[in-house]
C-alpha positions in Angstrom: 4.6 -2.0 -30.6 8.7 -3.2 -31.6 8.1 -2.0 -35.3 7.1 1.3 -34.6 10.0 1.7 -31.7 12.4 0.2 -34.1 11.5 2.8 -36.7 11.9 5.8 -34.3 15.4 4.8 -32.9 17.1 3.6 -36.3 18.4 6.2 -38.3 19.1 5.8 -42.0 22.7 5.0 -42.7 25.2 4.6 -45.5 24.3 1.8 -48.0 27.3 -0.5 -46.5 25.5 -0.3 -43.1 23.6 -3.7 -42.0 19.8 -3.0 -41.5 19.3 -4.2 -38.0 16.6 -3.4 -35.4 15.8 -4.0 -31.9 15.9 -7.6 -30.7 18.2 -8.7 -33.5 20.8 -11.5 -33.0 23.9 -10.3 -35.0 27.5 -11.3 -35.5 30.2 -8.6 -34.9 33.0 -8.6 -36.9 36.6 -8.5 -35.0 36.2 -5.0 -34.5 32.9 -4.8 -33.2 33.4 -7.8 -30.9 36.4 -5.9 -29.1 34.4 -2.9 -28.6 31.4 -5.2 -27.2 33.7 -7.9 -25.1 37.1 -6.5 -24.7 38.2 -9.9 -26.3 39.4 -10.1 -30.0 37.2 -12.6 -31.3 34.4 -13.1 -33.5 30.8 -13.1 -31.3 27.1 -12.6 -31.1 25.1 -10.1 -29.4 21.7 -8.8 -29.2 20.9 -5.4 -30.2 19.2 -3.5 -27.7 19.1 0.1 -29.2 19.9 1.9 -32.5 20.8 5.2 -32.7 22.0 6.3 -35.9 25.4 4.3 -37.1 25.3 2.9 -33.4 24.0 -0.1 -32.1 23.9 -1.0 -28.2 24.7 -4.7 -27.9 24.4 -7.0 -25.3 26.7 -9.6 -25.7 25.7 -13.6 -25.8 28.3 -15.3 -23.7 29.7 -18.9 -24.0 28.4 -21.3 -21.5 30.5 -22.0 -18.4 33.0 -19.5 -17.1 31.4 -16.2 -19.5 28.4 -17.0 -17.8 29.4 -17.3 -14.3 31.5 -14.3 -14.3 28.9 -11.8 -14.6 25.8 -11.1 -12.5 23.4 -10.1 -15.1 22.6 -12.2 -17.3 19.2 -13.1 -19.4 18.6 -16.3 -21.0 16.7 -15.6 -24.5 15.5 -17.8 -27.6 14.7 -17.6 -31.0 12.4 -19.6 -33.6 15.0 -19.4 -36.5 17.6 -21.6 -37.4 20.8 -20.5 -35.5 24.3 -20.1 -37.4 26.5 -23.4 -37.0 28.8 -21.5 -34.4 25.9 -20.2 -32.4 24.4 -23.0 -30.0 21.8 -22.7 -27.4 21.0 -21.7 -24.4 22.0 -18.4 -25.5 22.7 -16.3 -22.6 23.1 -12.5 -22.8 25.0 -10.3 -20.7 23.8 -6.8 -19.5 26.7 -5.9 -17.5 28.8 -6.0 -20.8 26.5 -3.9 -22.7 28.4 -1.8 -25.1 28.4 0.6 -28.4 29.0 -1.0 -32.1 29.1 0.3 -35.5 26.7 -1.0 -37.9 29.3 -1.6 -40.3 30.7 -4.2 -38.6 27.6 -6.5 -37.7 25.6 -8.6 -39.3 22.3 -10.0 -38.5 22.1 -13.7 -37.9 18.2 -14.4 -36.3 16.1 -12.6 -34.4 14.5 -13.0 -30.5 11.2 -14.2 -30.5 8.4 -12.3 -28.6 9.0 -13.8 -25.0 13.0 -13.0 -24.9 12.6 -9.6 -26.7 10.2 -8.4 -23.6 12.4 -10.3 -21.2 15.8 -8.6 -22.2 14.1 -5.2 -22.8 12.5 -5.3 -19.2 15.5 -6.1 -17.5 17.6 -3.7 -19.1 15.3 -0.8 -18.1 15.1 -2.4 -14.4 18.8 -2.6 -14.3 19.2 1.4 -15.0 16.4 1.9 -12.3 17.7 -0.1 -10.0 20.9 2.3 -10.3 18.8 5.4 -9.9 16.8 3.5 -6.5 20.2 2.8 -5.4 21.2 6.5 -5.6 18.2 8.3 -4.7 16.1 6.2 -2.3 18.5 3.8 -0.7 21.6 6.4 -0.4 22.2 6.6 3.6 22.6 10.2 4.5 23.9 11.5 7.6 21.8 13.2 10.4 21.9 16.8 10.1 20.1 18.5 12.8 20.5 21.9 10.8 19.0 20.4 7.7 17.5 17.3 7.7 13.4 17.1 8.9 12.1 14.6 11.0 8.6 13.6 9.7 5.8 12.0 12.0 5.3 9.6 8.6 6.4 8.6 5.7 7.4 5.8 3.1 10.2 3.6 2.8 10.7 2.0 -1.1 13.7 1.1 -3.2 14.6 -1.5 -5.8 11.9 -3.8 -5.5 9.0 -1.4 -5.7 10.4 0.5 -8.5 11.2 -2.6 -10.6 7.7 -4.2 -9.9 6.2 -0.8 -10.8 8.1 -0.6 -14.0 6.9 -4.4 -14.8 3.6 -3.6 -14.1 3.5 -0.5 -16.8 5.4 -2.5 -19.6 2.7 -4.8 -18.9 0.3 -2.4 -20.3 -2.4 -3.9 -18.2 -3.6 -0.4 -16.6 -6.3 -2.0 -14.4 -6.2 -4.9 -11.7 -4.1 -7.8 -13.1 -1.6 -10.3 -12.3 -0.1 -8.0 -9.4 -3.5 -7.3 -7.9 -4.4 -10.7 -7.9 -0.8 -12.1 -6.5 -1.0 -9.1 -3.7 -4.5 -10.1 -2.7 -3.6 -13.5 -1.8 -0.5 -12.7 -0.2 -2.1 -10.2 2.1 -5.0 -12.5 3.0 -2.5 -15.0 3.8 -0.8 -12.5 6.3 -4.3 -11.7 8.0 -5.4 -15.2 7.8 -8.6 -14.5 6.1 -10.4 -15.7 3.1 -11.3 -12.6 1.3 -9.0 -9.3 0.5 -10.5 -6.7 -2.1 -8.4 -4.0 -3.1 -9.6 -0.4 -3.1 -8.2 3.1 -3.9 -7.7 4.6 -0.3 -8.4 3.3 3.2 -11.3 5.7 3.6 -12.9 3.9 0.1 -12.3 0.6 2.4 -14.5 2.1 5.1 -17.1 3.6 2.5 -17.6 0.0 0.9 -17.4 -2.0 4.3 -20.1 -0.2 5.6 -22.0 0.2 2.7 -21.9 -3.9 2.3 -23.8 -3.5 5.8 -26.3 -1.8 3.6 -27.4 -4.4 1.0 -31.0 -5.8 0.6 -29.4 -9.2 0.0 -28.6 -9.3 4.2 -32.5 -8.7 4.8 -33.4 -7.8 8.0 -29.8 -7.8 9.1 -29.1 -5.0 6.8 -28.1 -1.5 8.2 -31.1 1.0 7.5 -31.6 4.7 7.4 -32.3 5.7 11.2 -30.3 2.6 12.2 -27.6 3.2 15.2 -24.0 2.7 14.9 -21.7 2.9 17.9 -18.4 4.5 17.4 -16.2 7.1 18.9 -15.5 10.5 18.2 -11.9 11.0 18.8 -10.3 10.0 15.5 -10.3 10.1 11.5 -13.7 11.2 9.7 -13.7 8.5 7.2 -14.3 6.1 10.1 -17.6 7.6 10.8 -18.6 9.4 7.3 -20.0 6.2 5.7 -22.5 6.0 8.7 -23.5 9.5 7.9 -23.7 9.0 4.1 -25.8 5.9 4.4 -28.8 7.8 6.5 -27.1 5.8 9.6 -26.8 7.5 13.3 -23.5 7.5 14.5 -23.7 7.2 18.8 -20.5 8.5 20.3 -18.6 7.1 23.3 -15.7 8.3 25.2 -12.3 7.0 25.0 -9.3 6.1 27.4 -6.4 8.0 28.1 -3.5 6.6 27.4 -4.7 4.2 25.3 -7.2 6.4 23.1 -9.5 3.7 22.6 -13.0 3.3 23.2 -14.3 3.2 26.8 -15.6 -0.2 26.8 -17.6 0.4 29.9 -19.8 2.8 27.9 -20.9 0.3 25.6 -24.0 -0.5 27.4 -25.3 3.0 27.7 -24.6 3.3 24.0 -27.3 0.8 23.2 -30.6 1.3 22.2 -33.4 -0.6 20.3 -32.1 0.9 17.1 -28.6 -0.3 17.1 -27.3 -2.1 14.6 -23.8 -2.4 14.1 -20.3 -1.1 15.9 -17.7 0.7 13.6 -14.4 1.8 15.5 -10.7 2.0 14.4 -7.7 0.7 16.4 -6.2 3.9 17.5 -2.7 4.6 15.8 -1.7 0.6 15.9 -2.9 0.3 19.4 -5.5 -2.4 19.7 -8.9 -1.6 21.3 -10.6 -4.3 23.9 -11.7 -6.5 21.0 -12.4 -9.2 23.3 -15.0 -7.0 25.0 -16.2 -5.4 21.8 -16.7 -8.3 20.1 -18.5 -10.3 23.0 -21.1 -7.1 23.1 -21.5 -7.1 19.4 -22.3 -11.0 19.3 -24.5 -10.8 22.5 -26.6 -7.8 20.8 -26.5 -9.5 17.1 -24.6 -6.3 15.9 -22.3 -6.1 13.2 -18.5 -5.3 13.8 -16.3 -3.1 11.4 -12.5 -2.8 12.5 -11.0 -0.1 11.1 -7.1 -1.4 10.9 -6.2 1.7 8.6 -3.3 2.3 11.3 -2.9 -0.9 12.7 -1.8 -3.6 10.5 0.2 -6.3 12.1 -1.1 -5.5 15.4 -2.7 -8.3 17.8 -5.1 -8.9 20.7 -4.5 -12.1 22.7 -2.3 -13.3 19.8 -4.6 -12.6 17.3 -4.3 -10.1 14.4 -6.8 -7.3 14.6 -9.1 -7.0 11.6 -10.0 -10.8 12.3 -12.3 -10.3 15.1 -15.4 -8.7 13.3 -17.3 -9.4 10.1 -15.4 -6.8 8.1 -12.2 -5.1 8.5 -10.0 -2.1 6.5 -6.6 -1.4 6.0 -4.8 1.6 4.3 -2.1 1.7 2.2 -1.3 5.5 2.0 2.3 6.4 2.2 2.1 7.1 5.5 0.9 3.9 6.6 2.3 0.5 7.6 3.4 -0.1 4.1 2.1 1.9 0.8 1.1 1.7 -3.0 0.8 5.4 -2.9 -3.3 5.8 -2.9 -5.0 2.6 -1.9 -6.6 0.4 0.8 -8.3 -3.0 1.1 -11.4 -4.5 2.8 -11.1 -8.1 4.2 -13.4 -10.5 5.4 -14.0 -14.5 5.6 -17.3 -14.0 5.4 -18.2 -15.0 1.3 -21.7 -13.1 1.4 -20.0 -9.7 2.5 -17.3 -10.3 0.0 -19.7 -10.7 -2.9 -21.6 -7.6 -2.0 -18.6 -5.5 -1.2 -17.0 -6.3 -4.7 -20.6 -5.4 -6.2 -20.3 -1.7 -4.5 -16.8 -1.6 -5.3 -17.2 -2.2 -8.8 -20.1 0.1 -9.9 -22.9 -2.2 -8.1 -23.3 -4.5 -10.5 -24.5 -8.2 -9.8 -21.9 -9.8 -12.3 -18.4 -10.9 -10.4 -16.3 -11.5 -13.5 -12.5 -10.2 -13.2 -11.6 -7.3 -15.2 -11.0 -9.1 -18.9 -13.5 -11.9 -18.1 -16.9 -12.5 -19.4 -18.7 -15.4 -18.5 -17.6 -16.7 -15.1 -20.6 -17.7 -14.0 -21.2 -19.9 -17.1 -24.9 -18.1 -17.8 -24.2 -14.6 -18.7 -27.4 -14.4 -20.6 -29.4 -16.5 -18.7 -30.4 -14.4 -15.9 -33.9 -12.9 -15.3 -33.4 -9.8 -12.2 -35.3 -6.9 -11.6 -38.0 -5.6 -14.3 -35.4 -6.5 -16.7 -36.1 -9.1 -20.0 -35.1 -12.5 -19.7 -31.0 -12.6 -21.3 -30.3 -9.3 -20.1 -26.3 -9.1 -20.5 -25.6 -10.0 -16.5 -22.3 -7.7 -16.8 -24.5 -4.8 -16.9 -26.7 -5.8 -14.1 -26.9 -4.0 -11.1 -27.7 -5.0 -7.6 -26.4 -2.0 -5.7 -26.0 1.8 -6.0 -22.4 1.3 -6.6 -19.0 3.0 -7.0 -15.8 2.5 -9.3 -12.8 2.5 -6.5 -10.8 -0.2 -7.8 -6.9 0.5 -8.1 -4.3 0.1 -10.8 -2.1 -3.0 -11.4 0.9 -0.6 -11.0 -0.1 0.2 -7.3 -0.3 -3.2 -6.4 3.1 -4.1 -7.9 4.1 -1.6 -5.3 2.2 -3.0 -2.6 3.6 -6.5 -3.4 7.0 -5.6 -3.1 6.3 -4.0 0.3 5.1 -7.0 1.9 8.5 -8.6 1.7 9.4 -5.6 4.1 6.1 -5.8 6.5 7.1 -8.0 9.2 10.4 -5.7 9.2 8.6 -2.3 9.2 6.0 -3.6 11.9 9.4 -4.4 13.9 11.0 -1.2 13.1 7.8 0.6 14.7 7.8 -1.8 17.6 11.4 -0.9 18.4 11.2 2.9 17.6 8.0 3.1 20.0 9.9 1.5 22.9 13.3 3.8 22.2 10.6 7.0 22.5 9.0 5.4 25.5 12.2 4.8 27.5 13.7 8.1 26.2 10.8 10.2 27.3 10.0 8.9 30.7 11.9 11.9 32.0 9.0 14.2 30.9 6.1 12.4 32.4 5.4 15.1 34.9 4.7 17.1 32.0 3.3 14.5 29.5 1.3 11.5 29.4 3.1 8.6 27.4 0.9 6.3 25.6 0.1 2.7 26.8 -1.1 -0.4 25.0 -4.2 -1.7 25.9 -3.7 -4.5 28.3 -3.6 -8.1 26.4 -2.6 -6.5 23.2 0.5 -6.0 21.0 0.6 -2.8 19.3 1.7 -2.3 15.9 2.6 1.5 16.3 1.8 4.1 14.0 2.8 6.8 16.2 3.9 8.0 19.5 1.0 9.6 21.1 1.6 12.5 24.0 -1.0 14.4 26.1 0.0 17.5 28.0 -0.7 17.3 31.7 -3.2 19.6 33.7 -0.2 20.9 35.5 2.3 21.3 32.5 1.7 25.0 32.3 1.9 25.5 28.3 -0.2 25.4 25.6 0.1 22.6 22.9 0.2 25.0 20.0 3.5 26.6 21.9 4.9 23.4 22.0 4.3 22.1 18.4 5.6 25.5 17.1 8.8 25.0 19.2 9.3 21.6 17.6 8.5 22.7 14.2 11.3 25.2 14.3 13.5 22.1 14.8 11.8 20.1 11.6 10.3 17.8 13.9 7.1 16.9 12.4 3.9 16.4 14.7 0.2 15.4 14.1 -2.8 15.5 16.0 -5.1 12.9 16.7 -6.9 14.0 13.5 -10.0 15.3 13.8 -9.9 15.6 17.7 -13.7 15.3 18.8 -15.4 15.1 15.7 -18.6 16.4 17.0 -16.9 19.7 17.2 -16.0 19.8 13.5 -17.8 21.9 10.9 -18.8 19.1 9.1 -21.1 17.9 11.7 -23.0 21.0 12.0 -26.5 19.9 11.6 -25.9 16.5 11.5 -27.8 13.4 13.1 -25.9 11.8 15.5 -26.0 10.9 19.5 -23.5 11.4 22.2 -23.6 8.6 24.8 -22.6 9.9 28.3 -20.1 12.6 27.9 -17.0 13.0 25.8 -14.4 14.3 28.4 -11.5 12.6 27.3 -12.5 13.3 23.6 -12.1 16.9 24.2 -9.3 16.6 26.4 -7.4 14.8 23.4 -9.0 17.6 20.9 -7.3 20.3 23.2 -4.0 18.9 24.6 -2.9 15.4 22.4 -0.5 15.1 19.8 1.8 12.3 18.0 5.5 12.3 16.8 6.6 9.3 14.6 7.9 6.4 14.7 8.0 4.8 11.0 10.8 2.8 9.9 12.5 5.8 8.3 13.5 7.4 11.3 16.9 6.5 12.7 17.7 6.4 16.6 19.3 9.3 15.9 16.7 11.3 14.8 14.4 9.9 17.7 17.0 10.9 20.8 17.2 14.5 18.7 13.2 14.5 19.0 13.3 13.5 22.8 16.4 15.9 23.9 14.3 18.8 21.9 11.1 17.8 24.3 13.2 17.6 27.2 14.5 21.0 26.7 11.4 22.4 26.3 10.4 21.4 29.9 13.8 22.1 31.1 14.9 18.5 31.9 18.3 16.8 31.5 19.7 19.9 29.9 
């Protein structure tokens, strides 16, 4: 690859010019040395780029003060014999990169392949860091007349861009080293044994539920016609997998102001067909997991925790997602941290992990990682289904599966975001508290959100519901806020049973959905994500106060 790159970048010059390529170690004469190092003495450098008769040179520094005086240095090596006046270790400076004429240099040696890769990566990432600092990390003054205040968003910078560049330069386009490290770190954070990345939080829900339908689970498997307890006040892809596998969602009403399942209705939702519970922790606020998990255990039901909006939330000091059998999380840019499009499912049940991995990876029975071929040690020794003995295990399928993996570049971004996660969660809690304190002035008009007793939410948004006596319509309030570039969102589908997609679907409602309908008509939320400043939040609160004629 480097030969073709050199051919593209090197232009033929006069006969007296030295032929050099990217990665060559060159000796610079007095003039070239002065150009490259601002010191009139012979020196050496590494060729980073060749364009016409000019070379971009990273000077090789002398050990000691020269190295200590610069920030961005790269240690490099060569397998060739070095000139007598050039000694290892070789350290090249990217802070003193300069142009030199090819007529003033002569080839002395060449970097080994690993060093060439390392120094070029470092050079690319150094420029990318400058771009990130200028574009992503630059601090702007809040200008209400021009600055939008979104309900959600991402916070990225040099670490994420640097990791993504590293992943792209690896040329390993499927899951690889970054994904392996990310899964390990996320599992450690969550305190679980297994994490499987997928291409979205919705896919995580799909795979998590699909795993419960596997024939490998025998009588415990969820089958078409079985019932699954859930809520209608939420996101559709928490419920869609139930319908997609022929099971029947049983909808239970929710509580306001926690916006989570009313656990007092669980018994009324139970039937002889009930096999599972699948619920989301609403906008980062955990539901009463003790009550739900206890109910699931007593009735031998599967429990799927949708934590897509709740990463880092705890109940009784324990992270959500660790109470049930399997759980999910999303890494869409709106969520607690991002890899662009992406998600994960996690469990400490090795059987569910293997089944989920099969559904994610085409339904295959083989569990080899990408690039591996015989992890089990008996690739050609299986006799499964009606296939002949020895049929290649890599092409034997146990489930009707999908292909929902991510790329390593996505994992690289998320791995850098992991370093920010604790700070992100703290910022969300801090922003939520600011709004809660600031908006107490409008409690006569709006119901403010409350944490579920015993929980410590990792807030995704700040939910607000119009009181009966507010004497306004939600749409009028949202249009008013939109005039000031204040982003708002509804509680997703509102009441799923009233969505067009649910017409003619097989579902059951336990009791009534009074609060769910209230949410559909009168609830919305505003942002608390880490990219919002206190000045922005204060502006939002002030405009809400002004709308209701308070404190202005």
